[in-house]
N, C-alpha and C positions, 0 to 999 in steps of 0.2 A: 586502507587496503580493502578492495572489494572482494566479496565472496561471490563467485560467479559459476554459471553453468552455460554450456554451449552445445547445441546439437545441430549440425548442418547449418542452416541459415537462420537459426533462432538463438538469441543471446539474452541471458537474464543475469542480473546482479543485484546485490544489496551492499551498501557502503555507508560509512559514517563521514565520508569526504564530500566536498562540494561536487555537484553534478556538472558535467561538461557536455553541453549540447553538440558541439562540433564533433567530439569523438563518437557520440552516439549516431550522428548522421553518417559519419564515415563507416560505421559498422554495417550499415544497410546499403551503402552506395554500391551500384552495380551498373555495368553497361546495358544490362537487360531491363533496367528500370527507367521509366519515363516520369516517375513521380516519387518524391520522398515527402512524407508528412511527419512532423515532429509535434508532439504534445508535451508541454511543460506545465506541470501542476505546481503552483507557488503558494506559499503561506500568505494568506490575506490577514488584514489587521482586525477582523471582526467575525463573530459568529452569532447569529440570532440577536443582533443589536448590541452585543457585548464586545468590548475591546479585547482583542487577543494579543498577548505579549509575544508568544512563540508557540510552536508545536514541538512535541517530543514523540518520536516514533520508536516502537519496540516490535520485535518479531520473533517468531520461532523460525529461525533462519533456515535450517535444513528443509523443513516442510514448505516454507514460503518459496524457496527457490524451485522446488519441484512443482508447486502449483503454478508459479509464474511460467515455467517452461511448458507445462501442459497447456496453459492458456495460449501462449505464443504459437505452439505447434498447431493447435486447433484453428486459430485465427488465420495463420499462414495458409493452411490447406483450404479452409472455407472460402477465402477471398482471392486465392491464386496469387499470393504475394511473392515477391522476389526474396525479401528478407524482413525480419522483425527483431527489434531489440527493446528491452524494458529494464530500467534500473530504478530502484527505490532507495531513498536515503533513510538512514536510521539515526537515532539520537536527536539532538536539538536542531531544529530548522527555524532560523529567525525569519521575521516578516520580510516578504519580498524574495526569499530564496526558494529554489526548486526543491520539492520533495520527491518528485517522480518525473522521469522522462520516458516517453514511448516514441520510438521511431519505426516507421514502416516504409518499405519501398515496394513498388509494383509497376507493371508495365503501363498502367493508366491511373489517373488521379482519382476516379470515383471509388475504385476498390481501396485505394490507400486511405481516403477519408473515412469510409465505412469501417475498415479494419482498425484504424486508430481509435475510433470511438468505441468499438466493441471491445478491444483489448483493455481500454481504460475501465469500462463498466465491469468487465469480468474480474479485473484486478481488484477493484474496490469491493466487489461482492464476495470474492473467494480467497484472496491471498491472506495468509496469516500474519497480518501487520495491524497493530493497534496504535492509536494516537492519543496523546494527552494534550488538550488545549489548555494552555496556561493563560488565565485571564489577568488583567491588571487589577490593582486595588486589592481589596480583601476577599474577592470572589474565590480565589484558589484555582484549582485545575479540575478538568473533567476528562476521564478516560472514556474513549468510545471506539466503536468499530470504525474502520477507515472508509466510511461511506458518507456521501453528501447528505447532510441533514439528519444523520442518525443521532439519537439522544445518547447521553452518556451517564456516567456515575460521578457525582461530585466528589472530589478529594479534598478533605480538610484535615484538621489536626486530630479529629476523633477517629481512632483506628476502627471503631465498629462500623463506620460508614465506608471504609476503604475496601475495595474489592480484594479478595485473597490474591496473593502473588504466587504465580507458578514459576518454573525455572526460566521462562522466556517472556515474562511480563504479567499483566493482570489477567485473572481468570474472570472474564466478563459474563460467562454463562455457565455457572457451576452446576446447574442441573443437567448439563449435557456432558457426561463423563467422557474424557478423552477427546472431545471434539477438537479437531484441528491440531491436536497434540500440544495444546497450550498449557496444560497443567495436570495435576494429579486427579485421579478419580475421586469425586466428592459424592457422598451419600447424604441425601436430604430426607428428613422425615416429612410426613404429610402436611405439617403446618408451616413449613418453610417454603418460600418462593424463591426461585433462582433470579439473579440479577440479569436483566436483558438489556 
């Protein structure tokens, strides 16, 4: 079951279910729109030359939904869109399956293309979603921010190397108290460096 928010012609959701591109296209369909653009982000089988078995996504859901909605409202206004919808999958996302769908409709195609790209980049940069890449073999997994090419923290059996867990997933930047609502306030002494 999806957790969702909607304001006027902006729709956002987080779900553990498979993503349905047809229903997302239908959410932005309008007789005022001459173009609909759909972006589907899928789990690929590798990262930086390493085989990826699956991705796992976690989120601070209440804040993530608010951030997603703010992004959609901003992009809608900036590009004169008819409608915009964004849904992100949480939990395990196997290879080849969608982890995010973004659909936009606008009177003309140029605005739809630009808006779809901008919405994706803003989502990756700002939304409170983290992913763990699970590598095959003995490599283990890596938690990282949901950005292309962002480095992460290797997860193995040694608890000392594992990032601290907040109520909504790993605390990836403990030196930033309360950042994005992802965990408790952490006080560091001058000799400790936060994980980035």
